[in-house]
C-alpha positions in Angstrom: 112.6 142.5 52.1 115.8 142.9 50.2 114.4 143.3 46.6 111.0 144.9 47.5 112.2 148.5 46.8 113.8 147.5 43.5 110.6 146.2 42.0 111.9 142.7 41.8 109.6 141.3 44.5 107.3 138.4 44.1 103.6 138.9 44.7 103.0 137.1 48.0 99.5 135.7 47.1 100.5 134.5 43.6 101.2 130.7 43.3 104.9 131.4 43.1 104.8 133.5 46.2 102.9 130.9 48.2 105.4 128.2 46.9 108.4 130.3 48.1 106.7 130.9 51.4 106.0 127.2 51.9 109.5 126.2 51.0 110.9 128.9 53.4 108.7 127.7 56.3 109.6 124.1 55.5 113.3 124.9 55.7 113.2 127.2 58.8 110.9 124.9 60.8 111.3 121.4 59.3 115.0 121.3 59.1 115.8 121.9 62.8 113.0 119.6 63.8 114.3 116.9 61.5 117.9 117.4 62.8 116.7 117.1 66.4 114.5 114.1 65.6 116.9 112.1 63.5 120.2 113.5 64.9 122.9 111.3 66.3 122.4 110.3 69.9 125.5 110.1 71.9 
């Protein structure tokens, strides 16, 4: 965690932390899956 030692971290179980986590998982998992699924077929 980049900001954890500076005291700027987000509490992971707060609504904001969960929201950030969900967005992060959506981008890291959903984006490649969507690109594979809806990508151009040669």
